[in-house]
C-alpha positions in Angstrom: 101.1 114.1 105.4 101.3 111.9 108.5 100.9 113.0 112.2 102.4 110.4 114.8 101.5 112.0 118.8 104.5 111.5 121.4 104.3 112.3 125.5 107.9 112.9 126.7 108.3 111.0 129.8 110.9 111.8 131.8 113.5 109.6 130.0 113.3 111.6 127.4 114.4 115.1 129.3 118.0 116.1 131.1 119.4 117.2 134.1 117.9 120.9 132.8 114.8 119.4 132.4 114.6 119.7 128.1 114.2 116.8 125.6 118.0 115.2 125.6 118.9 116.4 122.5 119.6 112.7 120.6 115.6 112.0 121.7 114.8 114.2 118.6 115.8 112.2 116.8 114.1 108.6 118.0 110.7 110.2 118.2 111.1 111.1 114.0 112.9 107.3 114.0 109.2 106.1 115.3 107.4 108.3 113.3 108.5 106.8 109.9 108.2 103.8 111.1 104.4 104.2 112.1 104.4 106.1 108.6 105.7 102.8 106.4 103.3 100.8 108.5 100.6 102.9 107.6 101.1 102.3 104.4 100.9 99.0 103.9 104.6 98.2 103.6 104.8 95.2 105.9 109.4 95.7 107.1 109.4 92.8 108.4 108.5 91.1 104.8 110.5 93.4 102.9 113.6 92.5 104.7 113.2 88.7 104.9 113.0 89.7 100.7 116.3 90.6 101.1 115.2 95.1 101.2 116.2 97.5 103.9 115.8 101.0 104.1 118.7 103.2 106.0 119.7 106.8 107.0 121.9 108.0 104.1 122.3 111.8 106.1 120.2 114.0 108.2 119.9 117.9 109.1 118.9 118.8 111.8 117.2 122.4 113.5 116.7 122.6 117.1 114.1 125.4 117.8 113.0 125.6 121.2 113.2 122.9 124.3 110.4 120.3 124.8 110.1 119.3 128.3 108.4 116.6 130.5 104.7 115.3 130.3 104.4 117.5 127.1 102.4 116.3 123.8 104.2 116.7 120.9 103.5 115.8 117.3 106.4 114.5 114.9 104.6 115.5 111.3 106.6 113.6 108.2 106.1 114.6 104.5 108.4 113.2 101.6 110.3 116.0 100.4 111.5 114.2 97.0 111.8 110.9 95.7 114.2 109.5 92.8 115.1 105.3 92.4 116.4 104.5 95.3 117.0 107.5 97.7 113.8 109.3 99.6 113.9 112.6 101.1 111.5 113.4 104.0 110.9 116.5 106.2 109.6 116.0 109.6 109.0 118.7 112.1 108.8 117.7 116.3 105.3 120.7 116.7 104.1 121.2 120.6 99.9 122.7 119.4 101.3 125.2 116.5 105.1 125.7 117.4 108.0 123.9 115.5 110.2 122.7 118.0 112.5 120.6 116.2 113.0 120.0 112.2 114.7 117.5 110.4 115.6 116.6 106.5 116.2 113.1 106.5 117.5 111.2 103.7 116.7 107.5 103.3 117.9 104.9 100.6 116.6 101.1 99.9 119.2 99.2 99.7 120.0 94.8 99.9 120.8 93.5 103.6 124.1 93.4 101.4 124.2 97.0 100.8 123.6 96.6 97.3 121.4 100.0 96.0 117.7 98.1 95.2 115.1 100.7 93.5 112.4 102.1 95.8 109.0 100.6 94.9 106.8 102.6 92.2 104.1 102.9 95.2 107.2 104.8 97.3 108.2 107.2 94.3 104.1 107.7 93.2 104.0 108.9 96.8 106.2 112.2 96.6 103.2 114.2 95.0 100.6 112.6 97.8 102.0 113.3 101.0 
């Protein structure tokens, strides 16, 4: 399980003073990038080698609002990993309260758009997060 802190800034909120729905996607994207970096995976080097990760599918559930200046935590865990795709369970919490949940399917592919096998290291993580 990977945890990533987020502070809600003014720019994250709508006229009602709550986090605009699309910004949750930004929060979980930042958490995924931090997770990959902390795994020791250099995405810039991967891209130079012709490999990228792309979001293939997202299902999202909005459960409660977040507001300005709140301290949130994004938790990321691997739900499953196949040969070219990985499904992540990502949740945004305020304390113990889950505000947002997403199931994100990522695929590994070449910069030309063809499927590319996930590394053994990534496939092996599915039981360890």
